[in-house]
PDB file of N, CA, C and O in Angstrom:
ATOM      1  N   MET A   1     -63.298-154.127 -18.163  1.00  0.00           N
ATOM      2  CA  MET A   1     -62.277-153.120 -18.385  1.00  0.00           C
ATOM      3  C   MET A   1     -61.116-153.319 -17.422  1.00  0.00           C
ATOM      4  O   MET A   1     -59.994-152.891 -17.689  1.00  0.00           O
ATOM      5  N   GLY A   2     -61.393-153.965 -16.310  1.00  0.00           N
ATOM      6  CA  GLY A   2     -60.303-154.234 -15.387  1.00  0.00           C
ATOM      7  C   GLY A   2     -59.992-153.076 -14.470  1.00  0.00           C
ATOM      8  O   GLY A   2     -60.864-152.288 -14.102  1.00  0.00           O
ATOM      9  N   ASP A   3     -58.737-152.996 -14.113  1.00  0.00           N
ATOM     10  CA  ASP A   3     -58.262-152.011 -13.165  1.00  0.00           C
ATOM     11  C   ASP A   3     -58.175-150.623 -13.786  1.00  0.00           C
ATOM     12  O   ASP A   3     -57.289-150.365 -14.601  1.00  0.00           O
ATOM     13  N   ILE A   4     -59.077-149.732 -13.413  1.00  0.00           N
ATOM     14  CA  ILE A   4     -59.104-148.367 -13.948  1.00  0.00           C
ATOM     15  C   ILE A   4     -57.821-147.623 -13.602  1.00  0.00           C
ATOM     16  O   ILE A   4     -57.314-146.844 -14.410  1.00  0.00           O
ATOM     17  N   ALA A   5     -57.299-147.858 -12.416  1.00  0.00           N
ATOM     18  CA  ALA A   5     -56.108-147.126 -11.965  1.00  0.00           C
ATOM     19  C   ALA A   5     -54.930-147.293 -12.917  1.00  0.00           C
ATOM     20  O   ALA A   5     -54.101-146.392 -13.044  1.00  0.00           O
ATOM     21  N   SER A   6     -54.851-148.433 -13.581  1.00  0.00           N
ATOM     22  CA  SER A   6     -53.735-148.665 -14.504  1.00  0.00           C
ATOM     23  C   SER A   6     -53.938-147.969 -15.851  1.00  0.00           C
ATOM     24  O   SER A   6     -53.058-147.993 -16.711  1.00  0.00           O
ATOM     25  N   LYS A   7     -55.086-147.361 -16.019  1.00  0.00           N
ATOM     26  CA  LYS A   7     -55.408-146.718 -17.295  1.00  0.00           C
ATOM     27  C   LYS A   7     -55.447-145.198 -17.219  1.00  0.00           C
ATOM     28  O   LYS A   7     -55.731-144.521 -18.206  1.00  0.00           O
ATOM     29  N   ILE A   8     -55.159-144.673 -16.031  1.00  0.00           N
ATOM     30  CA  ILE A   8     -55.186-143.223 -15.852  1.00  0.00           C
ATOM     31  C   ILE A   8     -53.857-142.721 -15.303  1.00  0.00           C
ATOM     32  O   ILE A   8     -53.084-143.475 -14.711  1.00  0.00           O
ATOM     33  N   ASP A   9     -53.615-141.452 -15.508  1.00  0.00           N
ATOM     34  CA  ASP A   9     -52.425-140.797 -14.976  1.00  0.00           C
ATOM     35  C   ASP A   9     -52.491-140.818 -13.450  1.00  0.00           C
ATOM     36  O   ASP A   9     -53.564-140.677 -12.865  1.00  0.00           O
ATOM     37  N   GLY A  10     -51.342-140.995 -12.820  1.00  0.00           N
ATOM     38  CA  GLY A  10     -51.273-141.097 -11.361  1.00  0.00           C
ATOM     39  C   GLY A  10     -51.893-139.936 -10.607  1.00  0.00           C
ATOM     40  O   GLY A  10     -52.386-140.120  -9.495  1.00  0.00           O
ATOM     41  N   SER A  11     -51.879-138.752 -11.183  1.00  0.00           N
ATOM     42  CA  SER A  11     -52.445-137.594 -10.484  1.00  0.00           C
ATOM     43  C   SER A  11     -53.969-137.669 -10.370  1.00  0.00           C
ATOM     44  O   SER A  11     -54.576-136.863  -9.665  1.00  0.00           O
ATOM     45  N   PHE A  12     -54.592-138.632 -11.059  1.00  0.00           N
ATOM     46  CA  PHE A  12     -56.046-138.783 -11.002  1.00  0.00           C
ATOM     47  C   PHE A  12     -56.461-140.058 -10.271  1.00  0.00           C
ATOM     48  O   PHE A  12     -57.629-140.443 -10.310  1.00  0.00           O
ATOM     49  N   GLU A  13     -55.509-140.713  -9.605  1.00  0.00           N
ATOM     50  CA  GLU A  13     -55.802-142.012  -9.007  1.00  0.00           C
ATOM     51  C   GLU A  13     -56.841-141.968  -7.890  1.00  0.00           C
ATOM     52  O   GLU A  13     -57.463-142.990  -7.602  1.00  0.00           O
ATOM     53  N   THR A  14     -57.045-140.832  -7.261  1.00  0.00           N
ATOM     54  CA  THR A  14     -58.053-140.743  -6.196  1.00  0.00           C
ATOM     55  C   THR A  14     -59.369-140.145  -6.688  1.00  0.00           C
ATOM     56  O   THR A  14     -60.298-139.965  -5.900  1.00  0.00           O
ATOM     57  N   ALA A  15     -59.456-139.842  -7.962  1.00  0.00           N
ATOM     58  CA  ALA A  15     -60.672-139.241  -8.515  1.00  0.00           C
ATOM     59  C   ALA A  15     -61.779-140.293  -8.628  1.00  0.00           C
ATOM     60  O   ALA A  15     -61.518-141.473  -8.865  1.00  0.00           O
ATOM     61  N   SER A  16     -63.003-139.837  -8.454  1.00  0.00           N
ATOM     62  CA  SER A  16     -64.155-140.722  -8.638  1.00  0.00           C
ATOM     63  C   SER A  16     -64.369-140.940 -10.145  1.00  0.00           C
ATOM     64  O   SER A  16     -63.774-140.250 -10.972  1.00  0.00           O
ATOM     65  N   ILE A  17     -65.205-141.885 -10.474  1.00  0.00           N
ATOM     66  CA  ILE A  17     -65.509-142.140 -11.886  1.00  0.00           C
ATOM     67  C   ILE A  17     -66.120-140.895 -12.527  1.00  0.00           C
ATOM     68  O   ILE A  17     -65.788-140.564 -13.666  1.00  0.00           O
ATOM     69  N   SER A  18     -66.995-140.208 -11.822  1.00  0.00           N
ATOM     70  CA  SER A  18     -67.599-138.974 -12.349  1.00  0.00           C
ATOM     71  C   SER A  18     -66.539-137.912 -12.597  1.00  0.00           C
ATOM     72  O   SER A  18     -66.569-137.218 -13.613  1.00  0.00           O
ATOM     73  N   GLU A  19     -65.605-137.791 -11.664  1.00  0.00           N
ATOM     74  CA  GLU A  19     -64.525-136.825 -11.835  1.00  0.00           C
ATOM     75  C   GLU A  19     -63.624-137.216 -13.001  1.00  0.00           C
ATOM     76  O   GLU A  19     -63.165-136.353 -13.748  1.00  0.00           O
ATOM     77  N   LEU A  20     -63.370-138.515 -13.158  1.00  0.00           N
ATOM     78  CA  LEU A  20     -62.554-138.974 -14.285  1.00  0.00           C
ATOM     79  C   LEU A  20     -63.223-138.678 -15.616  1.00  0.00           C
ATOM     80  O   LEU A  20     -62.558-138.286 -16.574  1.00  0.00           O
ATOM     81  N   ALA A  21     -64.528-138.861 -15.680  1.00  0.00           N
ATOM     82  CA  ALA A  21     -65.254-138.592 -16.923  1.00  0.00           C
ATOM     83  C   ALA A  21     -65.111-137.128 -17.331  1.00  0.00           C
ATOM     84  O   ALA A  21     -65.049-136.818 -18.520  1.00  0.00           O
ATOM     85  N   ASP A  22     -65.059-136.249 -16.371  1.00  0.00           N
ATOM     86  CA  ASP A  22     -64.961-134.818 -16.653  1.00  0.00           C
ATOM     87  C   ASP A  22     -63.525-134.301 -16.631  1.00  0.00           C
ATOM     88  O   ASP A  22     -63.290-133.103 -16.791  1.00  0.00           O
ATOM     89  N   ALA A  23     -62.565-135.209 -16.431  1.00  0.00           N
ATOM     90  CA  ALA A  23     -61.146-134.834 -16.403  1.00  0.00           C
ATOM     91  C   ALA A  23     -60.652-134.582 -17.832  1.00  0.00           C
ATOM     92  O   ALA A  23     -61.244-135.071 -18.795  1.00  0.00           O
ATOM     93  N   PRO A  24     -59.579-133.827 -17.959  1.00  0.00           N
ATOM     94  CA  PRO A  24     -58.982-133.626 -19.287  1.00  0.00           C
ATOM     95  C   PRO A  24     -58.587-134.978 -19.886  1.00  0.00           C
ATOM     96  O   PRO A  24     -58.213-135.900 -19.160  1.00  0.00           O
ATOM     97  N   VAL A  25     -58.671-135.086 -21.187  1.00  0.00           N
ATOM     98  CA  VAL A  25     -58.361-136.342 -21.865  1.00  0.00           C
ATOM     99  C   VAL A  25     -56.928-136.797 -21.574  1.00  0.00           C
ATOM    100  O   VAL A  25     -56.642-137.992 -21.646  1.00  0.00           O
ATOM    101  N   ALA A  26     -56.041-135.887 -21.252  1.00  0.00           N
ATOM    102  CA  ALA A  26     -54.668-136.242 -20.902  1.00  0.00           C
ATOM    103  C   ALA A  26     -54.597-137.014 -19.581  1.00  0.00           C
ATOM    104  O   ALA A  26     -53.526-137.497 -19.214  1.00  0.00           O
ATOM    105  N   ALA A  27     -55.710-137.137 -18.865  1.00  0.00           N
ATOM    106  CA  ALA A  27     -55.737-137.948 -17.651  1.00  0.00           C
ATOM    107  C   ALA A  27     -55.596-139.431 -17.984  1.00  0.00           C
ATOM    108  O   ALA A  27     -55.269-140.232 -17.109  1.00  0.00           O
ATOM    109  N   LEU A  28     -55.838-139.800 -19.232  1.00  0.00           N
ATOM    110  CA  LEU A  28     -55.682-141.186 -19.660  1.00  0.00           C
ATOM    111  C   LEU A  28     -54.209-141.512 -19.859  1.00  0.00           C
ATOM    112  O   LEU A  28     -53.460-140.720 -20.431  1.00  0.00           O
ATOM    113  N   GLN A  29     -53.807-142.665 -19.392  1.00  0.00           N
ATOM    114  CA  GLN A  29     -52.441-143.145 -19.536  1.00  0.00           C
ATOM    115  C   GLN A  29     -52.062-143.142 -21.024  1.00  0.00           C
ATOM    116  O   GLN A  29     -52.782-143.701 -21.851  1.00  0.00           O
ATOM    117  N   GLY A  30     -50.956-142.526 -21.349  1.00  0.00           N
ATOM    118  CA  GLY A  30     -50.473-142.532 -22.726  1.00  0.00           C
ATOM    119  C   GLY A  30     -50.965-141.402 -23.604  1.00  0.00           C
ATOM    120  O   GLY A  30     -50.544-141.291 -24.756  1.00  0.00           O
ATOM    121  N   VAL A  31     -51.852-140.555 -23.087  1.00  0.00           N
ATOM    122  CA  VAL A  31     -52.326-139.396 -23.852  1.00  0.00           C
ATOM    123  C   VAL A  31     -51.578-138.166 -23.334  1.00  0.00           C
ATOM    124  O   VAL A  31     -51.766-137.740 -22.194  1.00  0.00           O
ATOM    125  N   SER A  32     -50.739-137.614 -24.184  1.00  0.00           N
ATOM    126  CA  SER A  32     -49.936-136.455 -23.781  1.00  0.00           C
ATOM    127  C   SER A  32     -50.738-135.169 -23.916  1.00  0.00           C
ATOM    128  O   SER A  32     -51.826-135.161 -24.490  1.00  0.00           O
ATOM    129  N   ALA A  33     -50.199-134.096 -23.389  1.00  0.00           N
ATOM    130  CA  ALA A  33     -50.835-132.781 -23.548  1.00  0.00           C
ATOM    131  C   ALA A  33     -50.925-132.423 -25.020  1.00  0.00           C
ATOM    132  O   ALA A  33     -51.912-131.830 -25.456  1.00  0.00           O
ATOM    133  N   GLY A  34     -49.905-132.778 -25.790  1.00  0.00           N
ATOM    134  CA  GLY A  34     -49.932-132.530 -27.232  1.00  0.00           C
ATOM    135  C   GLY A  34     -51.014-133.329 -27.934  1.00  0.00           C
ATOM    136  O   GLY A  34     -51.706-132.810 -28.810  1.00  0.00           O
ATOM    137  N   ASP A  35     -51.164-134.604 -27.548  1.00  0.00           N
ATOM    138  CA  ASP A  35     -52.237-135.438 -28.101  1.00  0.00           C
ATOM    139  C   ASP A  35     -53.592-134.813 -27.788  1.00  0.00           C
ATOM    140  O   ASP A  35     -54.478-134.759 -28.640  1.00  0.00           O
ATOM    141  N   ALA A  36     -53.738-134.341 -26.545  1.00  0.00           N
ATOM    142  CA  ALA A  36     -54.996-133.723 -26.127  1.00  0.00           C
ATOM    143  C   ALA A  36     -55.304-132.489 -26.965  1.00  0.00           C
ATOM    144  O   ALA A  36     -56.457-132.255 -27.327  1.00  0.00           O
ATOM    145  N   GLU A  37     -54.285-131.705 -27.273  1.00  0.00           N
ATOM    146  CA  GLU A  37     -54.497-130.518 -28.122  1.00  0.00           C
ATOM    147  C   GLU A  37     -54.948-130.910 -29.523  1.00  0.00           C
ATOM    148  O   GLU A  37     -55.803-130.250 -30.112  1.00  0.00           O
ATOM    149  N   HIS A  38     -54.370-131.984 -30.053  1.00  0.00           N
ATOM    150  CA  HIS A  38     -54.778-132.460 -31.381  1.00  0.00           C
ATOM    151  C   HIS A  38     -56.227-132.946 -31.372  1.00  0.00           C
ATOM    152  O   HIS A  38     -56.983-132.666 -32.302  1.00  0.00           O
ATOM    153  N   LEU A  39     -56.611-133.667 -30.332  1.00  0.00           N
ATOM    154  CA  LEU A  39     -57.999-134.131 -30.218  1.00  0.00           C
ATOM    155  C   LEU A  39     -58.969-132.960 -30.113  1.00  0.00           C
ATOM    156  O   LEU A  39     -60.060-132.987 -30.682  1.00  0.00           O
ATOM    157  N   LYS A  40     -58.554-131.929 -29.374  1.00  0.00           N
ATOM    158  CA  LYS A  40     -59.391-130.737 -29.234  1.00  0.00           C
ATOM    159  C   LYS A  40     -59.532-130.026 -30.576  1.00  0.00           C
ATOM    160  O   LYS A  40     -60.632-129.622 -30.956  1.00  0.00           O
ATOM    161  N   ALA A  41     -58.429-129.875 -31.287  1.00  0.00           N
ATOM    162  CA  ALA A  41     -58.457-129.179 -32.572  1.00  0.00           C
ATOM    163  C   ALA A  41     -59.264-129.946 -33.617  1.00  0.00           C
ATOM    164  O   ALA A  41     -60.022-129.352 -34.383  1.00  0.00           O
ATOM    165  N   ALA A  42     -59.098-131.251 -33.644  1.00  0.00           N
ATOM    166  CA  ALA A  42     -59.745-132.055 -34.684  1.00  0.00           C
ATOM    167  C   ALA A  42     -61.207-132.371 -34.385  1.00  0.00           C
ATOM    168  O   ALA A  42     -62.042-132.348 -35.289  1.00  0.00           O
ATOM    169  N   PHE A  43     -61.522-132.667 -33.120  1.00  0.00           N
ATOM    170  CA  PHE A  43     -62.858-133.158 -32.780  1.00  0.00           C
ATOM    171  C   PHE A  43     -63.532-132.415 -31.632  1.00  0.00           C
ATOM    172  O   PHE A  43     -64.609-132.813 -31.188  1.00  0.00           O
ATOM    173  N   ASN A  44     -62.918-131.351 -31.149  1.00  0.00           N
ATOM    174  CA  ASN A  44     -63.428-130.598 -29.997  1.00  0.00           C
ATOM    175  C   ASN A  44     -63.563-131.485 -28.756  1.00  0.00           C
ATOM    176  O   ASN A  44     -64.480-131.316 -27.953  1.00  0.00           O
ATOM    177  N   ILE A  45     -62.639-132.426 -28.618  1.00  0.00           N
ATOM    178  CA  ILE A  45     -62.619-133.325 -27.462  1.00  0.00           C
ATOM    179  C   ILE A  45     -61.742-132.698 -26.387  1.00  0.00           C
ATOM    180  O   ILE A  45     -60.554-132.454 -26.597  1.00  0.00           O
ATOM    181  N   LYS A  46     -62.353-132.441 -25.227  1.00  0.00           N
ATOM    182  CA  LYS A  46     -61.630-131.825 -24.117  1.00  0.00           C
ATOM    183  C   LYS A  46     -61.553-132.729 -22.896  1.00  0.00           C
ATOM    184  O   LYS A  46     -60.614-132.629 -22.106  1.00  0.00           O
ATOM    185  N   THR A  47     -62.528-133.606 -22.738  1.00  0.00           N
ATOM    186  CA  THR A  47     -62.588-134.443 -21.537  1.00  0.00           C
ATOM    187  C   THR A  47     -62.620-135.926 -21.913  1.00  0.00           C
ATOM    188  O   THR A  47     -62.825-136.290 -23.071  1.00  0.00           O
ATOM    189  N   VAL A  48     -62.412-136.762 -20.907  1.00  0.00           N
ATOM    190  CA  VAL A  48     -62.520-138.206 -21.101  1.00  0.00           C
ATOM    191  C   VAL A  48     -63.932-138.543 -21.587  1.00  0.00           C
ATOM    192  O   VAL A  48     -64.097-139.399 -22.456  1.00  0.00           O
ATOM    193  N   ARG A  49     -64.937-137.886 -21.042  1.00  0.00           N
ATOM    194  CA  ARG A  49     -66.322-138.111 -21.462  1.00  0.00           C
ATOM    195  C   ARG A  49     -66.504-137.758 -22.938  1.00  0.00           C
ATOM    196  O   ARG A  49     -67.145-138.499 -23.683  1.00  0.00           O
ATOM    197  N   ASP A  50     -65.940-136.630 -23.356  1.00  0.00           N
ATOM    198  CA  ASP A  50     -66.022-136.238 -24.763  1.00  0.00           C
ATOM    199  C   ASP A  50     -65.440-137.323 -25.667  1.00  0.00           C
ATOM    200  O   ASP A  50     -66.013-137.652 -26.706  1.00  0.00           O
ATOM    201  N   LEU A  51     -64.298-137.872 -25.262  1.00  0.00           N
ATOM    202  CA  LEU A  51     -63.645-138.914 -26.061  1.00  0.00           C
ATOM    203  C   LEU A  51     -64.508-140.171 -26.111  1.00  0.00           C
ATOM    204  O   LEU A  51     -64.687-140.773 -27.170  1.00  0.00           O
ATOM    205  N   GLY A  52     -65.034-140.556 -24.967  1.00  0.00           N
ATOM    206  CA  GLY A  52     -65.830-141.778 -24.879  1.00  0.00           C
ATOM    207  C   GLY A  52     -67.176-141.709 -25.553  1.00  0.00           C
ATOM    208  O   GLY A  52     -67.782-142.743 -25.834  1.00  0.00           O
ATOM    209  N   THR A  53     -67.655-140.513 -25.819  1.00  0.00           N
ATOM    210  CA  THR A  53     -68.975-140.366 -26.444  1.00  0.00           C
ATOM    211  C   THR A  53     -68.907-139.736 -27.832  1.00  0.00           C
ATOM    212  O   THR A  53     -69.940-139.433 -28.428  1.00  0.00           O
ATOM    213  N   ASN A  54     -67.708-139.541 -28.342  1.00  0.00           N
ATOM    214  CA  ASN A  54     -67.554-138.938 -29.666  1.00  0.00           C
ATOM    215  C   ASN A  54     -68.112-139.879 -30.726  1.00  0.00           C
ATOM    216  O   ASN A  54     -67.741-141.052 -30.776  1.00  0.00           O
ATOM    217  N   LYS A  55     -69.000-139.369 -31.571  1.00  0.00           N
ATOM    218  CA  LYS A  55     -69.674-140.228 -32.549  1.00  0.00           C
ATOM    219  C   LYS A  55     -68.699-140.901 -33.513  1.00  0.00           C
ATOM    220  O   LYS A  55     -68.909-142.054 -33.890  1.00  0.00           O
ATOM    221  N   HIS A  56     -67.663-140.218 -33.908  1.00  0.00           N
ATOM    222  CA  HIS A  56     -66.705-140.809 -34.839  1.00  0.00           C
ATOM    223  C   HIS A  56     -65.959-141.984 -34.211  1.00  0.00           C
ATOM    224  O   HIS A  56     -65.730-143.004 -34.861  1.00  0.00           O
ATOM    225  N   PHE A  57     -65.587-141.833 -32.958  1.00  0.00           N
ATOM    226  CA  PHE A  57     -64.903-142.913 -32.261  1.00  0.00           C
ATOM    227  C   PHE A  57     -65.852-144.079 -32.007  1.00  0.00           C
ATOM    228  O   PHE A  57     -65.447-145.238 -32.094  1.00  0.00           O
ATOM    229  N   LEU A  58     -67.106-143.783 -31.695  1.00  0.00           N
ATOM    230  CA  LEU A  58     -68.093-144.840 -31.489  1.00  0.00           C
ATOM    231  C   LEU A  58     -68.364-145.593 -32.788  1.00  0.00           C
ATOM    232  O   LEU A  58     -68.487-146.818 -32.779  1.00  0.00           O
ATOM    233  N   TRP A  59     -68.459-144.869 -33.908  1.00  0.00           N
ATOM    234  CA  TRP A  59     -68.658-145.526 -35.202  1.00  0.00           C
ATOM    235  C   TRP A  59     -67.484-146.435 -35.529  1.00  0.00           C
ATOM    236  O   TRP A  59     -67.674-147.572 -35.961  1.00  0.00           O
ATOM    237  N   ALA A  60     -66.271-145.937 -35.322  1.00  0.00           N
ATOM    238  CA  ALA A  60     -65.070-146.731 -35.600  1.00  0.00           C
ATOM    239  C   ALA A  60     -65.037-147.981 -34.722  1.00  0.00           C
ATOM    240  O   ALA A  60     -64.676-149.062 -35.187  1.00  0.00           O
ATOM    241  N   GLN A  61     -65.412-147.832 -33.463  1.00  0.00           N
ATOM    242  CA  GLN A  61     -65.426-148.969 -32.546  1.00  0.00           C
ATOM    243  C   GLN A  61     -66.453-150.008 -33.009  1.00  0.00           C
ATOM    244  O   GLN A  61     -66.174-151.207 -32.982  1.00  0.00           O
ATOM    245  N   ALA A  62     -67.630-149.559 -33.431  1.00  0.00           N
ATOM    246  CA  ALA A  62     -68.667-150.474 -33.901  1.00  0.00           C
ATOM    247  C   ALA A  62     -68.199-151.220 -35.150  1.00  0.00           C
ATOM    248  O   ALA A  62     -68.413-152.426 -35.266  1.00  0.00           O
ATOM    249  N   ILE A  63     -67.572-150.522 -36.069  1.00  0.00           N
ATOM    250  CA  ILE A  63     -67.067-151.146 -37.292  1.00  0.00           C
ATOM    251  C   ILE A  63     -66.009-152.196 -36.952  1.00  0.00           C
ATOM    252  O   ILE A  63     -66.018-153.297 -37.501  1.00  0.00           O
ATOM    253  N   ALA A  64     -65.105-151.845 -36.047  1.00  0.00           N
ATOM    254  CA  ALA A  64     -64.055-152.780 -35.649  1.00  0.00           C
ATOM    255  C   ALA A  64     -64.637-154.023 -35.005  1.00  0.00           C
ATOM    256  O   ALA A  64     -64.167-155.129 -35.271  1.00  0.00           O
ATOM    257  N   LYS A  65     -65.647-153.868 -34.167  1.00  0.00           N
ATOM    258  CA  LYS A  65     -66.295-155.004 -33.508  1.00  0.00           C
ATOM    259  C   LYS A  65     -67.002-155.892 -34.528  1.00  0.00           C
ATOM    260  O   LYS A  65     -66.912-157.118 -34.462  1.00  0.00           O
ATOM    261  N   LEU A  66     -67.706-155.266 -35.471  1.00  0.00           N
ATOM    262  CA  LEU A  66     -68.404-156.035 -36.498  1.00  0.00           C
ATOM    263  C   LEU A  66     -67.430-156.798 -37.388  1.00  0.00           C
ATOM    264  O   LEU A  66     -67.759-157.864 -37.908  1.00  0.00           O
ATOM    265  N   ALA A  67     -66.247-156.256 -37.558  1.00  0.00           N
ATOM    266  CA  ALA A  67     -65.251-156.901 -38.407  1.00  0.00           C
ATOM    267  C   ALA A  67     -64.590-158.111 -37.738  1.00  0.00           C
ATOM    268  O   ALA A  67     -63.935-158.910 -38.408  1.00  0.00           O
ATOM    269  N   GLU A  68     -64.758-158.243 -36.447  1.00  0.00           N
ATOM    270  CA  GLU A  68     -64.129-159.384 -35.730  1.00  0.00           C
ATOM    271  C   GLU A  68     -64.776-160.707 -36.103  1.00  0.00           C
ATOM    272  O   GLU A  68     -64.373-161.755 -35.597  1.00  0.00           O
TER     273      GLU A  68
END
């Protein structure tokens, strides 16, 4: 995955991995507060952990990998 710091918002740069997992999804670089609201409304995703373990996203990732 490389450098985690380049993938998160600067305000979370000192957070531990556990803290990042429980951080709001907007802590990810490129995810706006509006994007986070859409994820919450559509999939009840509130945290980075929720996003990373969401079954729909995992299924899509598996399909994409198999298609390679």
